[in-house]
C-alpha positions, 0 to 999 in steps of 0.5 A: 655726723651721719651722711644721708642721702636724700633723693626723691621720684621712683630713682633708685641709688646703687648701694655700691656707697656702702655706710650711706644711707639712701632714704626719701625726700618725704620721710626726710621732711616728715619723718621726726627722727630727721630733725632730733641729731645732726646729719650732713645731708646730700641732696639729690632731689630731681629738681631744687625749684622754689618751694618744690621738695628739693627747695625744702629739703635744702630750707629744712635741713638748715633750719634743721642746723645739718650742713646741707649741700646744695643750701639754700644759698647755691641754689639761688646763686646757681641761677645766677652766675653773676652773683658768684663773679667774684669767687669764679675769678678765681678759676677764670686761667684754669677753664681758658687753659683748658678750653684754648685750642678746644675746636667747638665754642661750647662745651658742657662738663658734668661735674660728679662731688667734684670731678669728672670722668676726664681726669684733666678736667679735675683742677676745674671740676674742684674749683665750680665744686667749691663754689656752687657746693652740690653733688651733680653740677652740670656747668656750660661755657662758651666762646665769646669774642676768643674769650670763654664765659660760663654761661651758667651751671645746673644741677642735674637728676641723678637719673640724667647720668649717662650710663657709662658714667656711673661706675666713676660717680659711684667712685668717686662718691664713694671716694667722696664719704670716704675720704672728706667726710670721714670721721676721726679714729682716734677718740682722743680728737674733739675739735677739727681745724683747716689750715688755708695754704699756697703752697707756690707761695713766695713768702707765705706767713707759714714755712711747712716745719712751722705748720708741723709744730703748730698741728703737733701742738693742737694734736696735744689738745685733741685738735685734728689738723688738716691742710687746704688749699683755694679750691676747698671752699665747699669743705668749709663746713666739716671744720670746726676753725680755719686757720688761715697761712697765706697772704689775706686780701678783701679782694681775693678767696682768702676772705670770702673762705673766712666769711664762709668759714664765720658764716658756718658757726667756725673759730677763723684766725684771720675773722673777715672783719680784720682781713678788711681793717689791717689791709688797707692802710688808709682805714689803719692811719684814721683809725690809730689817728682817731685815737690817739696812738701816734703814727709816722706823720701820714697824709691822705691822697688822692688824684685830685689833691696831690699837688697841693699836697707836694708844696708841704712835705718835706722829703724824703717819703714813703708812698702805700698803697693801701692794701700794700703787705710785704714791702710791696706796694710801697715806695720811697721817694725823695723828690716832687718828682719821683712821689708823682712817677710813684704815685702815676704808677700807684692810682691805678689801682687805688684811688687813695695812697698814703703819704707817710714821713721818712722815720730812718731806723736801723730796725721796727720792731713786731710784738705778735699777741693774740687774744689781746695777749703779746705771745713775741716779739722781734726785731726786723732789721733793714736789707743792706744797703736798703730802707726796707727789711725786704729788698724785692729787688734781690733776688738772694738771701742778701733781699733780707736783713736779719731779724732778733727774736727778745724775750718779753721781758727785755722788750721797752714796755712803751712797745709792748703796751702802744702794740696792745692798744693798737691790736685792740682797735682791730678784735681778739684776734692774731696780729704782728703791730710793728712799731718804730721807736725813736727816743722813748716815743714809739710810732706805730706802722701798720696792725698786721693780720696774719703776721708772720711766724717762722722756724727759728724765729718769731718763736725762736725764745717760747720754743713749741710754747708758742705753739701751744698758746695758738692751739689753745685761743683756738680750743677755747674759741671752738669749745665756747662756739659748741 
């Protein structure tokens, strides 16, 4: 797609940004040549008021399936930052830290293509640009009772950019067009995938070497890959697929990335529905029970019914926070007193909790699936002198239990079939199904979106064929969507 800058009035955009034509809004709105091809449209009209020229540029761009910033949703959200309150919570700590020593109680920040003339504000500018994707922005902050709040975000006209800021604006725009939205040079690249990662995550779903192997597999199939982080939400429309490789949750940016990518027509793993269904164990417990899939005996509890349920429980039991992951938010209770103490803490985070029958085994099965097909299987052994595979109370290597990759043909058939049945209730994405096998019976512990795939563990049997299979799934999805 070619880039277009659309302006209104008599303002002349600098010619220093080569390769990006500037056209007037009336031409974009009325000339049929701009409705027949696909463009990336950068709407720099003087105003975006409702039913004004700037508003119609963004509205018709969406109708023409053009990538446009700002789009109509962004224009609407800028009128009331309340609509973006959840997304803003991701960067509140950024501006609080930046403005902590600020003398005055008010601060104005101009943002040009996600940057500011003072580089120390770049992280904040990038975050705001991702939430309110618009080429030129002004953000207004106010200190209220010792806490900084975002009072408003508004688009600014190019004509209102201070004269001494223009060299920076041109530099940032040039960098933006050349670096972030450049057309792939290699002709063999048919699609582009973004991989969402968090370099600071302690237990990421995939290590850098794993991601490198996936990237090579994708490239062999004509798919370019780029790593992005939580500050790159505005860049989602430039890709054909999104692969989320950091721990997901409904109440953080991973879910918003999945939502945005799905709305933009990308192939998404993990998709928003899978995140909702897998990250809440109350939902999973009810889903598996309704579909007659065996699980450890499970009871949903609240503050109100805990006292009534305790006399009916056979200890020990496992107490789970609904959105627990990586063995966190999960505790073992050996007595009513321990259960009450653990529940008291967890009820501060959730109105409902799960009590699950404790089934001691030396290891758990994990079956990885994509598109409803098993692609790997592992035995995860319990950590030394611990009842889980990961002991968060230790800081050395002994916090992990050992693991053993098992060829699929050597996995008991009931383990594979039970995993496929459970995963099919969620969708056709990438899942990790955890099971316990006692005797000849399988019990589902949980179905995970965003399963761990690590070098030398989950890929031990298939090696590069595992990454080929993941890349092939993306290729099929992207071809289908195109």
